[in-house]
A tleap script that builds the chain and sets N, CA, C and O, in Angstrom:
source leaprc.protein.ff14SB
mol = sequence {
  NMET ARG VAL GLY SER ASP CYS SER GLY PHE
  THR ILE MET GLU ILE LEU VAL ALA ILE PHE
  ILE ILE VAL ILE ALA LEU THR GLY VAL ILE
  ALA VAL THR CYS THR VAL ILE ASN GLY ASN
  ALA PHE SER LYS GLU LEU THR THR ALA THR
  ALA LEU ALA GLN ASP THR ILE GLU ASP LEU
  LYS ASN GLN PRO TYR THR ALA LEU ALA ASP
  GLY LYS PRO GLU THR VAL SER SER SER TYR
  THR ARG SER TRP LYS VAL LYS THR ASP LEU
  PRO GLY THR GLY MET LYS THR VAL GLU VAL
  ASN VAL ALA TRP MET ARG TYR GLY GLN ARG
  HIE ASP VAL THR LEU SER THR ILE ILE ALA
  CGLN
}
set mol.1.N position { -9.616 60.575 37.788 }
set mol.1.CA position { -9.993 59.184 37.024 }
set mol.1.C position { -10.815 58.853 36.178 }
set mol.1.O position { -12.018 58.957 36.422 }
set mol.2.N position { -10.345 58.365 34.960 }
set mol.2.CA position { -11.493 58.350 33.853 }
set mol.2.C position { -11.937 56.975 33.737 }
set mol.2.O position { -11.126 56.049 33.708 }
set mol.3.N position { -13.475 56.765 33.653 }
set mol.3.CA position { -14.279 55.639 33.656 }
set mol.3.C position { -14.152 55.288 32.259 }
set mol.3.O position { -14.264 56.120 31.359 }
set mol.4.N position { -13.900 53.963 32.061 }
set mol.4.CA position { -14.369 53.396 30.829 }
set mol.4.C position { -13.069 53.503 29.541 }
set mol.4.O position { -13.147 53.126 28.372 }
set mol.5.N position { -12.028 54.087 30.182 }
set mol.5.CA position { -10.882 54.275 28.977 }
set mol.5.C position { -9.900 52.809 28.951 }
set mol.5.O position { -9.036 52.531 28.119 }
set mol.6.N position { -10.222 52.210 29.821 }
set mol.6.CA position { -9.263 50.729 29.815 }
set mol.6.C position { -9.035 50.250 28.464 }
set mol.6.O position { -10.056 49.904 27.869 }
set mol.7.N position { -7.930 50.149 27.841 }
set mol.7.CA position { -7.713 49.700 26.299 }
set mol.7.C position { -7.114 48.223 26.559 }
set mol.7.O position { -6.676 47.603 25.590 }
set mol.8.N position { -7.090 47.732 27.657 }
set mol.8.CA position { -6.246 46.332 27.614 }
set mol.8.C position { -7.005 45.254 27.185 }
set mol.8.O position { -8.199 45.552 27.235 }
set mol.9.N position { -6.771 43.876 26.696 }
set mol.9.CA position { -7.812 43.049 26.288 }
set mol.9.C position { -8.011 42.862 24.753 }
set mol.9.O position { -7.483 43.635 23.953 }
set mol.10.N position { -8.738 41.883 24.393 }
set mol.10.CA position { -9.401 41.812 23.077 }
set mol.10.C position { -10.673 42.363 22.877 }
set mol.10.O position { -11.536 42.632 23.713 }
set mol.11.N position { -10.678 42.518 21.472 }
set mol.11.CA position { -12.379 42.628 21.221 }
set mol.11.C position { -12.957 41.425 20.671 }
set mol.11.O position { -12.196 40.517 20.334 }
set mol.12.N position { -14.022 41.319 20.557 }
set mol.12.CA position { -14.791 40.279 20.105 }
set mol.12.C position { -14.336 39.757 18.459 }
set mol.12.O position { -14.188 38.592 18.089 }
set mol.13.N position { -14.241 40.501 17.972 }
set mol.13.CA position { -13.850 40.570 16.745 }
set mol.13.C position { -12.350 39.901 16.313 }
set mol.13.O position { -12.152 39.105 15.396 }
set mol.14.N position { -11.519 40.378 17.103 }
set mol.14.CA position { -9.946 39.851 17.310 }
set mol.14.C position { -10.051 38.728 17.793 }
set mol.14.O position { -9.083 38.046 17.456 }
set mol.15.N position { -10.909 38.069 18.562 }
set mol.15.CA position { -10.958 36.726 18.905 }
set mol.15.C position { -11.675 35.873 18.020 }
set mol.15.O position { -11.347 34.696 17.868 }
set mol.16.N position { -12.627 36.391 17.433 }
set mol.16.CA position { -13.394 35.759 16.057 }
set mol.16.C position { -12.226 35.382 15.130 }
set mol.16.O position { -12.033 34.238 14.718 }
set mol.17.N position { -11.485 36.422 14.849 }
set mol.17.CA position { -10.261 36.098 13.356 }
set mol.17.C position { -9.291 35.252 14.171 }
set mol.17.O position { -8.938 34.218 13.602 }
set mol.18.N position { -8.895 35.424 15.120 }
set mol.18.CA position { -7.731 34.513 15.770 }
set mol.18.C position { -8.452 33.081 15.680 }
set mol.18.O position { -7.791 32.207 15.120 }
set mol.19.N position { -9.554 32.774 16.095 }
set mol.19.CA position { -10.200 31.269 15.961 }
set mol.19.C position { -10.522 30.833 14.615 }
set mol.19.O position { -10.709 29.642 14.370 }
set mol.20.N position { -10.611 31.940 13.536 }
set mol.20.CA position { -10.786 31.354 12.333 }
set mol.20.C position { -9.638 30.784 11.856 }
set mol.20.O position { -9.608 29.710 11.256 }
set mol.21.N position { -8.390 31.690 12.184 }
set mol.21.CA position { -7.374 31.196 11.644 }
set mol.21.C position { -6.579 29.780 12.090 }
set mol.21.O position { -5.759 29.096 11.477 }
set mol.22.N position { -7.216 29.634 13.505 }
set mol.22.CA position { -6.648 28.489 14.295 }
set mol.22.C position { -7.424 27.310 13.386 }
set mol.22.O position { -6.845 26.298 12.989 }
set mol.23.N position { -8.825 27.614 13.127 }
set mol.23.CA position { -9.651 26.222 12.562 }
set mol.23.C position { -9.028 26.395 11.270 }
set mol.23.O position { -8.844 25.230 10.921 }
set mol.24.N position { -8.630 27.072 10.432 }
set mol.24.CA position { -7.873 26.765 9.027 }
set mol.24.C position { -6.689 26.122 9.188 }
set mol.24.O position { -6.442 25.185 8.430 }
set mol.25.N position { -5.824 26.469 10.110 }
set mol.25.CA position { -4.573 25.715 10.275 }
set mol.25.C position { -4.709 24.211 10.517 }
set mol.25.O position { -4.149 23.270 9.956 }
set mol.26.N position { -5.729 24.247 11.642 }
set mol.26.CA position { -6.273 22.555 11.977 }
set mol.26.C position { -6.501 21.847 10.691 }
set mol.26.O position { -5.805 20.898 10.330 }
set mol.27.N position { -7.353 22.265 10.104 }
set mol.27.CA position { -8.041 21.850 8.764 }
set mol.27.C position { -7.078 21.220 8.061 }
set mol.27.O position { -7.171 20.026 7.778 }
set mol.28.N position { -5.913 22.080 7.664 }
set mol.28.CA position { -4.847 21.693 6.965 }
set mol.28.C position { -4.059 20.730 7.528 }
set mol.28.O position { -3.430 19.990 6.772 }
set mol.29.N position { -3.962 20.581 8.848 }
set mol.29.CA position { -2.978 19.407 9.529 }
set mol.29.C position { -4.081 18.060 9.402 }
set mol.29.O position { -3.701 16.935 9.075 }
set mol.30.N position { -5.174 18.328 9.652 }
set mol.30.CA position { -6.006 16.889 9.753 }
set mol.30.C position { -5.797 16.527 8.259 }
set mol.30.O position { -5.229 15.442 8.131 }
set mol.31.N position { -6.094 17.128 7.137 }
set mol.31.CA position { -5.900 16.818 5.749 }
set mol.31.C position { -4.853 16.208 5.652 }
set mol.31.O position { -4.978 15.000 5.450 }
set mol.32.N position { -3.773 16.635 5.727 }
set mol.32.CA position { -2.156 16.136 5.900 }
set mol.32.C position { -2.104 14.674 6.517 }
set mol.32.O position { -1.688 13.685 5.914 }
set mol.33.N position { -2.667 14.698 8.012 }
set mol.33.CA position { -2.734 13.570 8.467 }
set mol.33.C position { -3.627 12.630 7.954 }
set mol.33.O position { -3.310 11.443 8.023 }
set mol.34.N position { -4.509 12.900 7.538 }
set mol.34.CA position { -5.279 11.619 6.720 }
set mol.34.C position { -4.546 10.981 5.584 }
set mol.34.O position { -4.359 9.765 5.547 }
set mol.35.N position { -4.081 11.897 4.549 }
set mol.35.CA position { -3.282 11.420 3.514 }
set mol.35.C position { -1.957 10.783 3.910 }
set mol.35.O position { -1.337 10.131 3.069 }
set mol.36.N position { -1.544 10.920 5.004 }
set mol.36.CA position { -0.274 10.256 5.650 }
set mol.36.C position { -1.011 8.764 6.086 }
set mol.36.O position { -0.540 7.706 5.669 }
set mol.37.N position { -1.974 8.795 6.791 }
set mol.37.CA position { -2.712 7.612 6.934 }
set mol.37.C position { -2.921 6.486 6.095 }
set mol.37.O position { -2.521 5.336 6.278 }
set mol.38.N position { -3.710 7.022 4.987 }
set mol.38.CA position { -3.797 6.330 3.838 }
set mol.38.C position { -2.710 5.992 3.075 }
set mol.38.O position { -2.744 4.925 2.462 }
set mol.39.N position { -1.679 6.760 2.993 }
set mol.39.CA position { -0.330 6.251 2.358 }
set mol.39.C position { 0.268 5.254 2.940 }
set mol.39.O position { 0.698 4.296 2.297 }
set mol.40.N position { 0.379 5.377 4.411 }
set mol.40.CA position { 0.884 4.306 5.192 }
set mol.40.C position { 0.175 2.947 5.109 }
set mol.40.O position { 0.710 1.840 5.177 }
set mol.41.N position { -1.073 3.222 4.956 }
set mol.41.CA position { -2.016 1.437 4.832 }
set mol.41.C position { -1.695 1.157 3.661 }
set mol.41.O position { -1.325 0.005 3.436 }
set mol.42.N position { -1.737 2.004 2.717 }
set mol.42.CA position { -1.325 1.066 1.133 }
set mol.42.C position { 0.085 0.785 1.234 }
set mol.42.O position { 0.369 -0.374 0.932 }
set mol.43.N position { 1.109 1.572 1.596 }
set mol.43.CA position { 2.545 1.063 1.728 }
set mol.43.C position { 2.639 -0.460 2.594 }
set mol.43.O position { 3.483 -1.265 2.200 }
set mol.44.N position { 1.929 -0.755 3.543 }
set mol.44.CA position { 1.600 -1.885 4.486 }
set mol.44.C position { 0.949 -2.889 3.575 }
set mol.44.O position { 1.348 -4.047 3.694 }
set mol.45.N position { -0.002 -2.635 2.670 }
set mol.45.CA position { -0.522 -3.724 1.860 }
set mol.45.C position { 0.500 -3.980 0.760 }
set mol.45.O position { 0.751 -5.159 0.515 }
set mol.46.N position { 1.107 -3.055 0.083 }
set mol.46.CA position { 2.021 -3.232 -0.928 }
set mol.46.C position { 3.246 -4.020 -0.601 }
set mol.46.O position { 3.812 -4.665 -1.484 }
set mol.47.N position { 3.742 -3.995 0.800 }
set mol.47.CA position { 4.653 -4.646 1.468 }
set mol.47.C position { 3.960 -6.155 1.806 }
set mol.47.O position { 4.595 -7.175 1.538 }
set mol.48.N position { 2.905 -6.208 2.283 }
set mol.48.CA position { 2.514 -7.668 2.331 }
set mol.48.C position { 2.361 -8.540 1.207 }
set mol.48.O position { 2.579 -9.748 1.304 }
set mol.49.N position { 1.925 -7.881 -0.061 }
set mol.49.CA position { 1.808 -8.514 -1.272 }
set mol.49.C position { 3.006 -8.987 -1.925 }
set mol.49.O position { 3.124 -9.990 -2.629 }
set mol.50.N position { 3.863 -8.152 -1.607 }
set mol.50.CA position { 5.124 -8.315 -2.207 }
set mol.50.C position { 5.805 -9.448 -1.171 }
set mol.50.O position { 6.335 -10.383 -1.772 }
set mol.51.N position { 5.856 -9.495 -0.046 }
set mol.51.CA position { 6.214 -10.518 0.896 }
set mol.51.C position { 5.485 -11.935 0.341 }
set mol.51.O position { 6.149 -12.962 0.200 }
set mol.52.N position { 4.371 -11.886 0.110 }
set mol.52.CA position { 3.725 -13.097 -0.248 }
set mol.52.C position { 4.398 -13.735 -1.554 }
set mol.52.O position { 4.846 -14.876 -1.667 }
set mol.53.N position { 4.353 -12.601 -2.618 }
set mol.53.CA position { 4.901 -13.026 -3.788 }
set mol.53.C position { 6.328 -13.836 -3.755 }
set mol.53.O position { 6.641 -14.834 -4.405 }
set mol.54.N position { 7.149 -13.044 -2.728 }
set mol.54.CA position { 8.570 -13.596 -2.507 }
set mol.54.C position { 8.235 -14.967 -2.057 }
set mol.54.O position { 8.538 -15.919 -2.776 }
set mol.55.N position { 7.618 -15.147 -0.894 }
set mol.55.CA position { 7.561 -16.448 -0.427 }
set mol.55.C position { 7.219 -17.482 -1.228 }
set mol.55.O position { 7.741 -18.592 -1.123 }
set mol.56.N position { 6.188 -17.145 -2.207 }
set mol.56.CA position { 5.845 -18.220 -3.173 }
set mol.56.C position { 7.028 -18.430 -4.321 }
set mol.56.O position { 7.119 -19.482 -4.954 }
set mol.57.N position { 7.831 -17.419 -4.492 }
set mol.57.CA position { 8.956 -17.809 -5.626 }
set mol.57.C position { 9.951 -18.503 -4.795 }
set mol.57.O position { 10.524 -19.392 -5.425 }
set mol.58.N position { 10.299 -18.384 -3.686 }
set mol.58.CA position { 10.985 -19.114 -2.821 }
set mol.58.C position { 10.575 -20.676 -2.530 }
set mol.58.O position { 11.418 -21.565 -2.403 }
set mol.59.N position { 9.404 -20.846 -2.458 }
set mol.59.CA position { 8.636 -21.896 -2.344 }
set mol.59.C position { 8.800 -23.098 -3.754 }
set mol.59.O position { 8.977 -24.312 -3.860 }
set mol.60.N position { 8.644 -22.091 -4.553 }
set mol.60.CA position { 8.727 -23.006 -6.053 }
set mol.60.C position { 10.078 -23.173 -6.379 }
set mol.60.O position { 10.413 -24.187 -6.991 }
set mol.61.N position { 11.123 -22.103 -5.975 }
set mol.61.CA position { 12.671 -22.797 -6.033 }
set mol.61.C position { 12.880 -24.115 -5.639 }
set mol.61.O position { 13.520 -24.958 -6.267 }
set mol.62.N position { 12.284 -24.264 -4.520 }
set mol.62.CA position { 12.533 -25.580 -3.658 }
set mol.62.C position { 11.893 -26.596 -3.966 }
set mol.62.O position { 11.843 -27.571 -3.217 }
set mol.63.N position { 11.239 -26.538 -5.229 }
set mol.63.CA position { 10.327 -27.764 -5.868 }
set mol.63.C position { 11.271 -28.221 -7.012 }
set mol.63.O position { 12.028 -27.503 -7.666 }
set mol.64.N position { 11.061 -29.661 -7.130 }
set mol.64.CA position { 11.793 -30.014 -8.290 }
set mol.64.C position { 11.388 -29.423 -9.702 }
set mol.64.O position { 10.274 -28.932 -9.880 }
set mol.65.N position { 12.242 -29.487 -10.587 }
set mol.65.CA position { 12.527 -28.427 -11.867 }
set mol.65.C position { 11.146 -29.370 -12.581 }
set mol.65.O position { 10.429 -28.648 -13.273 }
set mol.66.N position { 10.834 -30.383 -12.531 }
set mol.66.CA position { 10.050 -31.087 -13.431 }
set mol.66.C position { 8.501 -30.786 -13.011 }
set mol.66.O position { 7.505 -30.842 -13.732 }
set mol.67.N position { 8.620 -30.376 -11.323 }
set mol.67.CA position { 7.056 -30.141 -10.921 }
set mol.67.C position { 6.824 -28.809 -10.717 }
set mol.67.O position { 6.080 -28.501 -9.786 }
set mol.68.N position { 7.317 -27.949 -11.408 }
set mol.68.CA position { 6.775 -26.557 -11.518 }
set mol.68.C position { 5.745 -26.612 -12.584 }
set mol.68.O position { 6.004 -27.213 -13.627 }
set mol.69.N position { 4.554 -26.011 -12.401 }
set mol.69.CA position { 3.461 -25.793 -13.013 }
set mol.69.C position { 2.477 -24.611 -12.495 }
set mol.69.O position { 2.494 -24.242 -11.321 }
set mol.70.N position { 1.741 -24.130 -13.336 }
set mol.70.CA position { 1.059 -23.167 -12.985 }
set mol.70.C position { 0.219 -23.190 -11.700 }
set mol.70.O position { -0.058 -24.325 -11.312 }
set mol.71.N position { -0.228 -22.204 -10.986 }
set mol.71.CA position { -0.825 -22.062 -9.861 }
set mol.71.C position { -2.221 -21.341 -9.969 }
set mol.71.O position { -2.400 -20.188 -10.362 }
set mol.72.N position { -3.354 -22.402 -9.470 }
set mol.72.CA position { -4.587 -21.664 -9.660 }
set mol.72.C position { -4.686 -20.649 -8.738 }
set mol.72.O position { -4.202 -20.846 -7.624 }
set mol.73.N position { -5.450 -19.152 -9.093 }
set mol.73.CA position { -5.535 -18.344 -7.939 }
set mol.73.C position { -6.125 -18.872 -6.609 }
set mol.73.O position { -7.163 -19.534 -6.622 }
set mol.74.N position { -5.461 -18.580 -5.442 }
set mol.74.CA position { -5.913 -18.646 -4.078 }
set mol.74.C position { -5.679 -17.683 -3.267 }
set mol.74.O position { -4.690 -16.952 -3.261 }
set mol.75.N position { -6.914 -17.656 -2.313 }
set mol.75.CA position { -7.202 -16.309 -1.555 }
set mol.75.C position { -6.181 -16.682 -0.373 }
set mol.75.O position { -6.223 -17.802 0.136 }
set mol.76.N position { -5.291 -15.736 0.036 }
set mol.76.CA position { -4.467 -15.794 0.872 }
set mol.76.C position { -4.438 -14.404 2.278 }
set mol.76.O position { -4.002 -13.269 2.084 }
set mol.77.N position { -4.930 -14.832 3.412 }
set mol.77.CA position { -5.234 -14.018 4.454 }
set mol.77.C position { -6.320 -12.956 4.192 }
set mol.77.O position { -6.241 -11.765 4.493 }
set mol.78.N position { -7.440 -13.637 3.526 }
set mol.78.CA position { -8.641 -13.125 3.503 }
set mol.78.C position { -8.872 -11.831 2.341 }
set mol.78.O position { -9.987 -11.515 1.927 }
set mol.79.N position { -7.517 -11.127 1.893 }
set mol.79.CA position { -7.755 -9.977 1.247 }
set mol.79.C position { -6.835 -10.217 -0.163 }
set mol.79.O position { -7.149 -9.784 -1.272 }
set mol.80.N position { -5.802 -10.895 0.108 }
set mol.80.CA position { -5.277 -11.118 -1.031 }
set mol.80.C position { -5.221 -12.496 -2.145 }
set mol.80.O position { -5.156 -13.649 -1.720 }
set mol.81.N position { -5.252 -12.217 -3.366 }
set mol.81.CA position { -5.425 -13.397 -4.175 }
set mol.81.C position { -4.114 -13.509 -5.168 }
set mol.81.O position { -3.712 -12.662 -5.966 }
set mol.82.N position { -3.505 -14.970 -4.841 }
set mol.82.CA position { -2.260 -15.457 -5.321 }
set mol.82.C position { -2.546 -16.297 -6.376 }
set mol.82.O position { -3.507 -17.065 -6.409 }
set mol.83.N position { -1.491 -16.116 -7.474 }
set mol.83.CA position { -1.747 -17.206 -8.641 }
set mol.83.C position { 0.091 -16.939 -9.223 }
set mol.83.O position { 0.895 -16.080 -8.860 }
set mol.84.N position { 0.220 -17.899 -10.078 }
set mol.84.CA position { 1.432 -17.833 -10.794 }
set mol.84.C position { 1.449 -18.902 -11.947 }
set mol.84.O position { 0.877 -19.991 -11.979 }
set mol.85.N position { 2.329 -18.248 -12.973 }
set mol.85.CA position { 2.435 -18.798 -14.275 }
set mol.85.C position { 3.936 -19.203 -14.569 }
set mol.85.O position { 4.933 -18.483 -14.512 }
set mol.86.N position { 3.834 -20.598 -14.913 }
set mol.86.CA position { 5.254 -21.103 -15.184 }
set mol.86.C position { 5.393 -21.075 -17.106 }
set mol.86.O position { 4.475 -21.551 -17.774 }
set mol.87.N position { 6.314 -20.623 -17.602 }
set mol.87.CA position { 6.669 -20.681 -18.886 }
set mol.87.C position { 8.167 -21.184 -19.124 }
set mol.87.O position { 9.243 -20.618 -18.933 }
set mol.88.N position { 7.770 -22.751 -19.725 }
set mol.88.CA position { 8.926 -23.577 -20.198 }
set mol.88.C position { 9.699 -23.066 -21.300 }
set mol.88.O position { 9.300 -22.341 -22.211 }
set mol.89.N position { 10.992 -23.587 -21.084 }
set mol.89.CA position { 12.037 -23.020 -22.203 }
set mol.89.C position { 12.168 -21.476 -22.509 }
set mol.89.O position { 12.419 -21.095 -23.652 }
set mol.90.N position { 11.977 -20.526 -21.373 }
set mol.90.CA position { 11.984 -19.298 -21.436 }
set mol.90.C position { 12.864 -18.674 -20.686 }
set mol.90.O position { 12.513 -18.651 -19.506 }
set mol.91.N position { 13.895 -18.145 -20.906 }
set mol.91.CA position { 14.354 -17.215 -22.252 }
set mol.91.C position { 15.237 -18.341 -22.899 }
set mol.91.O position { 15.596 -18.210 -24.069 }
set mol.92.N position { 15.604 -19.473 -22.145 }
set mol.92.CA position { 16.298 -20.520 -23.188 }
set mol.92.C position { 15.721 -22.113 -22.572 }
set mol.92.O position { 14.942 -22.427 -21.672 }
set mol.93.N position { 16.506 -22.850 -23.519 }
set mol.93.CA position { 16.269 -24.192 -23.199 }
set mol.93.C position { 16.828 -24.714 -21.686 }
set mol.93.O position { 17.933 -24.458 -21.208 }
set mol.94.N position { 15.866 -25.432 -21.137 }
set mol.94.CA position { 16.348 -25.954 -19.553 }
set mol.94.C position { 16.044 -25.083 -18.766 }
set mol.94.O position { 16.478 -25.191 -17.619 }
set mol.95.N position { 15.240 -23.987 -19.102 }
set mol.95.CA position { 14.843 -22.938 -18.129 }
set mol.95.C position { 13.384 -22.480 -17.958 }
set mol.95.O position { 12.609 -22.667 -18.896 }
set mol.96.N position { 13.040 -22.011 -17.053 }
set mol.96.CA position { 11.585 -21.667 -16.757 }
set mol.96.C position { 11.448 -20.482 -16.240 }
set mol.96.O position { 12.191 -20.015 -15.378 }
set mol.97.N position { 10.460 -19.911 -16.750 }
set mol.97.CA position { 10.180 -18.263 -16.224 }
set mol.97.C position { 9.197 -18.405 -15.406 }
set mol.97.O position { 8.141 -18.869 -15.834 }
set mol.98.N position { 9.328 -18.048 -14.086 }
set mol.98.CA position { 7.840 -18.118 -12.988 }
set mol.98.C position { 7.489 -16.738 -12.850 }
set mol.98.O position { 8.269 -15.921 -12.363 }
set mol.99.N position { 6.381 -16.457 -13.248 }
set mol.99.CA position { 5.576 -15.336 -12.819 }
set mol.99.C position { 4.904 -15.333 -11.629 }
set mol.99.O position { 4.278 -16.390 -11.556 }
set mol.100.N position { 4.708 -14.554 -10.519 }
set mol.100.CA position { 3.916 -14.642 -9.525 }
set mol.100.C position { 3.046 -13.333 -9.249 }
set mol.100.O position { 3.473 -12.185 -9.131 }
set mol.101.N position { 1.916 -13.710 -9.185 }
set mol.101.CA position { 1.107 -12.351 -9.222 }
set mol.101.C position { 0.150 -12.267 -7.875 }
set mol.101.O position { -0.819 -13.019 -7.768 }
set mol.102.N position { 0.485 -11.315 -6.871 }
set mol.102.CA position { -0.612 -11.163 -5.887 }
set mol.102.C position { -1.441 -9.883 -6.136 }
set mol.102.O position { -1.038 -8.767 -6.464 }
set mol.103.N position { -2.615 -10.289 -5.916 }
set mol.103.CA position { -3.850 -9.123 -6.175 }
set mol.103.C position { -4.659 -8.730 -4.859 }
set mol.103.O position { -4.876 -9.460 -3.891 }
set mol.104.N position { -5.107 -7.238 -5.070 }
set mol.104.CA position { -5.843 -7.160 -3.792 }
set mol.104.C position { -7.074 -6.010 -3.944 }
set mol.104.O position { -6.697 -5.234 -4.823 }
set mol.105.N position { -8.021 -5.714 -3.579 }
set mol.105.CA position { -8.610 -4.759 -3.680 }
set mol.105.C position { -8.511 -3.414 -2.590 }
set mol.105.O position { -8.259 -3.765 -1.438 }
set mol.106.N position { -8.619 -2.444 -2.726 }
set mol.106.CA position { -8.739 -1.112 -1.822 }
set mol.106.C position { -9.687 0.077 -2.625 }
set mol.106.O position { -9.671 0.505 -3.779 }
set mol.107.N position { -10.313 0.309 -1.717 }
set mol.107.CA position { -11.195 1.118 -1.972 }
set mol.107.C position { -12.162 0.905 -3.387 }
set mol.107.O position { -12.714 1.866 -3.923 }
set mol.108.N position { -12.267 -0.354 -3.851 }
set mol.108.CA position { -12.999 -0.692 -5.076 }
set mol.108.C position { -12.068 -0.653 -6.380 }
set mol.108.O position { -12.503 -0.855 -7.514 }
set mol.109.N position { -10.738 -0.369 -6.077 }
set mol.109.CA position { -9.666 -0.603 -7.211 }
set mol.109.C position { -8.593 -1.871 -7.019 }
set mol.109.O position { -7.967 -2.024 -5.969 }
set mol.110.N position { -8.481 -2.631 -8.004 }
set mol.110.CA position { -7.516 -3.461 -7.906 }
set mol.110.C position { -6.166 -3.376 -7.958 }
set mol.110.O position { -5.753 -3.013 -9.059 }
set mol.111.N position { -5.410 -3.571 -7.210 }
set mol.111.CA position { -3.831 -3.295 -7.063 }
set mol.111.C position { -3.409 -4.778 -7.371 }
set mol.111.O position { -4.210 -5.708 -7.275 }
set mol.112.N position { -2.063 -4.942 -7.758 }
set mol.112.CA position { -1.246 -6.159 -7.772 }
set mol.112.C position { -0.086 -5.879 -8.056 }
set mol.112.O position { 0.294 -4.874 -8.657 }
set mol.113.N position { 0.727 -6.985 -7.531 }
set mol.113.CA position { 2.411 -7.156 -7.394 }
set mol.113.C position { 2.771 -8.208 -8.373 }
set mol.113.O position { 2.288 -9.308 -8.105 }
set mol.114.N position { 3.483 -8.146 -9.419 }
set mol.114.CA position { 4.116 -9.314 -10.014 }
set mol.114.C position { 5.656 -9.386 -10.084 }
set mol.114.O position { 6.446 -8.601 -10.608 }
set mol.115.N position { 5.851 -10.439 -9.473 }
set mol.115.CA position { 7.393 -10.505 -9.573 }
set mol.115.C position { 7.681 -12.041 -10.409 }
set mol.115.O position { 6.919 -13.002 -10.515 }
set mol.116.N position { 8.821 -11.887 -10.843 }
set mol.116.CA position { 9.249 -13.092 -11.975 }
set mol.116.C position { 10.865 -13.621 -11.529 }
set mol.116.O position { 11.695 -12.999 -10.866 }
set mol.117.N position { 10.942 -14.578 -11.960 }
set mol.117.CA position { 12.375 -15.339 -11.873 }
set mol.117.C position { 12.790 -16.200 -12.871 }
set mol.117.O position { 11.939 -16.334 -13.751 }
set mol.118.N position { 13.694 -16.758 -13.015 }
set mol.118.CA position { 14.197 -17.780 -13.899 }
set mol.118.C position { 14.692 -18.844 -13.184 }
set mol.118.O position { 15.522 -18.560 -12.321 }
set mol.119.N position { 14.343 -20.180 -13.349 }
set mol.119.CA position { 14.573 -21.274 -12.660 }
set mol.119.C position { 15.357 -22.200 -13.692 }
set mol.119.O position { 14.796 -22.508 -14.744 }
set mol.120.N position { 16.559 -22.620 -13.428 }
set mol.120.CA position { 17.186 -23.430 -14.674 }
set mol.120.C position { 17.245 -24.898 -14.036 }
set mol.120.O position { 17.314 -25.191 -12.843 }
set mol.121.N position { 17.205 -25.623 -14.995 }
set mol.121.CA position { 17.240 -27.217 -14.629 }
set mol.121.C position { 18.419 -27.509 -14.012 }
set mol.121.O position { 18.656 -28.660 -13.648 }
savepdb mol mol.pdb
quit
């Protein structure tokens, strides 16, 4: 019987290399996960802004034609600012073009959604 010739198992260097490879792989997964989370958050904000603009357009369509006027900026749900402009006789006589703008801040950068429609007399 030979003492000390057992070759089964891993050396400390093999274990360190394996741990290093696993750490690199997990770092990549974490980076992708963070990107996906940020993308989903921005998509939610964009969807909310679009819904706010669409709701405003629907409200304006239900007003009498003569009552349509520009709207001053107003804060909606503490993060979004909504305003609208009404252009008379555009694109033709007896029509008004309504542009609704919803803006919000994300990481110090301004983003906005603008929707427009034409309302006829």
